[in-house]
C-alpha positions as CSV (number, residue, x, y, z in Angstrom):
1,X,104.3,34.0,74.5
2,X,104.9,30.8,72.3
3,X,102.8,29.7,68.7
4,X,103.4,26.2,67.2
5,X,105.5,27.8,64.4
6,X,108.0,30.1,66.3
7,X,107.6,32.9,69.2
8,X,105.6,35.7,69.0
9,X,107.8,38.6,66.7
10,X,108.6,41.8,68.3
11,X,108.0,43.1,65.0
12,X,103.9,42.1,65.3
13,X,104.0,43.6,68.9
14,X,105.4,46.7,67.4
15,X,102.5,47.0,64.8
16,X,99.8,46.3,67.5
17,X,101.2,49.1,69.9
18,X,102.1,51.4,67.3
19,X,98.3,50.7,65.9
20,X,96.5,51.6,69.4
21,X,98.8,55.1,69.6
22,X,97.3,55.9,66.2
23,X,94.5,54.9,66.9
24,X,94.0,53.1,63.8
25,X,91.1,51.0,63.1
26,X,91.6,47.3,64.3
27,X,91.2,45.6,60.9
28,X,93.6,47.7,59.7
29,X,95.9,46.4,62.0
30,X,94.9,42.6,61.2
31,X,96.1,43.6,57.7
32,X,99.1,45.2,58.4
33,X,99.6,42.2,60.8
34,X,98.9,39.9,57.6
35,X,101.3,41.7,55.8
36,X,103.9,41.5,58.3
37,X,104.2,37.7,58.8
38,X,103.9,36.9,55.1
39,X,106.9,39.6,54.1
40,X,109.0,38.1,57.3
41,X,109.2,34.5,55.6
42,X,110.5,36.5,52.5
43,X,112.6,39.0,53.9
44,X,114.9,40.1,57.0
45,X,112.5,43.4,58.5
46,X,113.6,46.0,60.7
47,X,111.8,49.1,62.2
48,X,111.5,51.1,58.9
49,X,109.7,48.2,57.5
50,X,107.4,48.0,59.8
51,X,106.5,51.7,59.3
52,X,106.3,51.0,55.5
53,X,104.0,47.9,56.2
54,X,102.0,50.3,58.6
55,X,101.5,52.6,55.9
56,X,100.6,50.3,52.9
57,X,98.0,49.0,55.4
58,X,96.6,52.3,55.8
59,X,96.1,53.2,52.3
60,X,94.8,49.6,51.2
61,X,92.1,50.4,53.6
62,X,91.6,53.7,52.1
63,X,92.6,55.6,55.5
64,X,96.2,56.4,54.9
65,X,98.2,58.1,57.1
66,X,101.3,60.9,57.2
67,X,104.6,58.7,57.1
68,X,105.9,61.9,59.8
69,X,103.0,60.7,62.4
70,X,103.6,56.9,61.3
71,X,107.8,57.0,62.0
72,X,107.4,59.0,65.4
73,X,104.8,56.8,67.1
74,X,106.8,53.6,65.7
75,X,110.0,55.1,66.9
76,X,108.9,55.6,70.4
77,X,107.3,52.4,70.8
78,X,110.3,50.8,69.3
79,X,112.4,52.6,72.1
80,X,109.8,51.4,74.7
81,X,110.4,47.4,74.0
82,X,114.1,47.9,73.9
83,X,113.9,49.5,77.2
84,X,111.7,46.7,78.4
85,X,113.9,44.1,77.0
86,X,116.9,45.4,78.7
87,X,115.1,45.7,82.0
88,X,113.7,41.9,81.8
89,X,115.5,39.1,81.9
90,X,115.4,36.7,79.1
91,X,115.5,32.9,79.0
92,X,117.3,30.7,76.6
93,X,114.5,29.8,74.6
94,X,113.3,33.5,74.6
95,X,117.2,34.6,73.4
96,X,116.7,32.9,70.1
97,X,113.8,35.2,69.0
98,X,113.7,38.0,67.5
99,X,115.3,41.0,69.4
100,X,113.9,44.6,70.1
101,X,117.1,46.0,68.9
102,X,116.2,44.3,65.2
103,X,113.4,47.0,65.2
104,X,114.7,50.2,66.8
105,X,115.4,53.5,65.5
106,X,115.9,56.7,66.0
107,X,113.5,59.4,64.7
108,X,115.5,62.8,63.6
109,X,114.3,65.6,65.5
110,X,114.8,68.4,63.2
111,X,113.2,68.1,59.8
112,X,116.3,68.4,57.9
113,X,118.0,66.6,55.5
114,X,118.7,63.1,57.8
115,X,114.7,63.1,58.9
116,X,113.7,63.3,54.8
117,X,116.5,60.5,54.3
118,X,114.7,58.3,56.7
119,X,111.2,59.2,55.1
120,X,112.3,58.5,51.8
121,X,113.5,55.1,52.6
122,X,110.0,54.4,54.3
123,X,108.6,55.3,50.9
124,X,111.2,53.1,49.0
125,X,110.2,50.2,51.3
126,X,107.0,50.6,50.3
127,X,107.6,49.6,47.0
128,X,109.9,47.0,47.4
129,X,107.5,45.1,50.1
130,X,104.5,45.7,47.7
131,X,107.4,43.7,45.0
132,X,107.8,40.9,47.5
133,X,104.5,40.4,48.3
134,X,103.8,40.3,44.1
135,X,101.1,43.0,44.7
136,X,98.9,40.7,46.5
137,X,97.4,43.0,48.8
138,X,94.8,40.8,50.0
139,X,92.9,42.0,52.9
140,X,92.0,39.3,56.4
141,X,88.3,37.9,55.8
142,X,88.2,36.7,59.2
143,X,86.9,39.3,61.0
144,X,84.0,39.5,58.7
145,X,83.2,35.6,59.3
146,X,83.6,36.0,62.4
147,X,80.9,39.0,62.7
148,X,78.3,36.8,60.5
149,X,79.0,33.6,62.7
150,X,78.2,35.5,65.9
151,X,74.9,37.3,64.1
152,X,74.1,33.6,63.0
153,X,74.0,32.1,66.0
154,X,72.9,34.7,68.0
155,X,76.1,34.8,70.1
156,X,75.9,36.7,73.5
157,X,77.4,39.9,73.4
158,X,80.3,39.3,75.6
159,X,81.3,35.8,74.4
160,X,81.5,37.7,70.6
161,X,83.7,40.1,72.8
162,X,86.2,37.3,74.2
163,X,85.9,35.8,70.3
164,X,87.4,39.2,68.8
165,X,90.0,39.0,71.7
166,X,91.4,35.6,70.5
167,X,91.1,36.7,66.7
168,X,93.3,40.0,67.6
169,X,95.8,37.9,69.2
170,X,95.5,35.6,66.4
171,X,97.2,37.9,64.0
172,X,100.2,38.5,66.3
173,X,101.3,35.0,65.4
174,X,101.6,33.5,62.2
175,X,99.0,31.5,63.0
176,X,97.3,34.2,60.5
177,X,99.2,33.6,57.2
178,X,97.8,29.8,57.4
179,X,94.5,30.1,57.8
180,X,94.1,33.6,55.8
181,X,96.2,32.3,52.8
182,X,93.5,30.6,51.3
183,X,90.5,32.4,50.6
184,X,86.7,31.4,51.9
185,X,87.1,27.8,54.4
186,X,90.3,28.5,56.3
187,X,89.2,32.0,57.1
188,X,85.8,30.2,58.4
189,X,87.9,27.6,60.3
190,X,89.7,30.6,62.2
191,X,86.7,32.5,63.0
192,X,85.1,29.2,64.1
193,X,87.8,28.4,66.0
194,X,88.0,31.5,67.8
195,X,84.0,31.4,68.8
196,X,84.6,28.1,69.8
197,X,87.5,28.8,72.4
198,X,85.7,31.7,73.8
199,X,82.6,29.6,74.8
200,X,84.7,27.1,76.1
201,X,86.4,29.2,78.1
202,X,83.3,30.1,79.8
203,X,83.0,27.1,81.8
204,X,79.8,25.6,83.1
205,X,79.7,26.5,87.2
206,X,78.5,23.9,89.6
207,X,75.2,23.5,90.6
208,X,71.8,22.5,88.8
209,X,71.5,25.6,86.3
210,X,67.6,25.1,85.7
211,X,66.6,25.5,89.5
212,X,68.8,29.0,89.3
213,X,71.5,28.1,91.6
214,X,74.7,28.9,89.6
215,X,72.9,32.1,87.7
216,X,75.6,34.4,90.1
217,X,78.5,32.0,88.4
218,X,77.9,32.7,85.1
219,X,77.2,36.3,86.1
220,X,80.8,36.4,87.0
221,X,82.3,34.7,84.6
222,X,80.8,37.2,81.8
223,X,81.7,40.2,84.1
224,X,77.6,41.2,84.0
225,X,75.6,42.3,86.9
226,X,72.9,39.4,86.1
227,X,72.9,36.9,83.5
228,X,69.7,35.9,82.0
229,X,68.2,32.5,81.5
230,X,68.1,32.9,77.6
231,X,72.0,33.7,77.8
232,X,72.5,30.4,79.8
233,X,70.8,28.5,77.2
234,X,72.6,30.1,74.4
235,X,75.8,29.1,76.0
236,X,74.4,25.6,76.5
237,X,73.3,25.4,72.9
238,X,76.8,26.5,71.8
239,X,78.4,23.7,73.6
240,X,76.0,20.7,73.1
241,X,76.0,20.9,69.7
242,X,78.4,20.9,66.5
243,X,77.7,24.3,65.1
244,X,80.4,25.0,63.1
245,X,79.8,22.4,60.6
246,X,77.4,24.5,59.4
247,X,80.0,26.7,58.2
248,X,81.9,23.8,56.5
249,X,84.4,23.2,59.2
250,X,84.9,19.9,59.7
251,X,86.1,18.3,63.7
252,X,89.6,17.9,62.8
253,X,90.0,21.3,61.3
254,X,88.4,23.1,64.1
255,X,90.2,21.4,66.9
256,X,93.8,21.8,64.9
257,X,92.7,25.7,64.2
258,X,91.7,25.6,68.5
259,X,95.3,24.4,69.7
260,X,97.0,26.6,67.6
261,X,94.7,29.8,68.9
262,X,95.4,27.8,72.7
263,X,99.6,27.5,72.0
264,X,99.6,31.6,71.5
265,X,99.1,31.8,75.1
266,X,101.6,29.0,76.3
267,X,103.6,30.5,78.8
268,X,107.7,29.6,79.2
């Protein structure tokens, strides 16, 4: 997988997978991923740095976790990513990306001096990374904007879910830094692009919708047993008008952001 400013980092995948194992709120995972991409441009990161980033994000969102739990989960996930990397052949293009070995580390089994040393390293890294960020621990705003947009436009639930998945994936790439670094308008651009891509991914089925010939086609695309004419009407409305301009997003901004999102899913 690749985005326009570089491939998706193994470190980002490590944070996302560790977040699932730790049952962390998705917003906290997005916060950690945003911090990770900001730091990756300023410092060389490893597995213990990732643990520190997750811990920082949890504290910022006022849901702190024990470092012991973060260490154990990240250590396990980093080992799995390393095994996966060794079993799957890598192309020349992929070989240039950061390696799973960069983020791999082992957690001492015994709670002795060696374990305490590793734990201490994470705590020290937290302080150092916060300093590198200039103590600017701003959390993502695009998730709240996307929720507001979906409510305002009365977007069907299934389309909302798709747009949320696209937004979550956007934090795996460094695109989130570009759109979250500027408060307000840039976050609205990213949120609007996620919804726009989600709407356009649900292609218009063949047939005359007014006669109800393609109701089953829409139902299949939306993974529903049935779909109402009201939902079809909302989808056609979202396709037929420039709703993003209501939120101050221009056509060129929407197109650029949508292209960035689609490039994340480009396979090589």
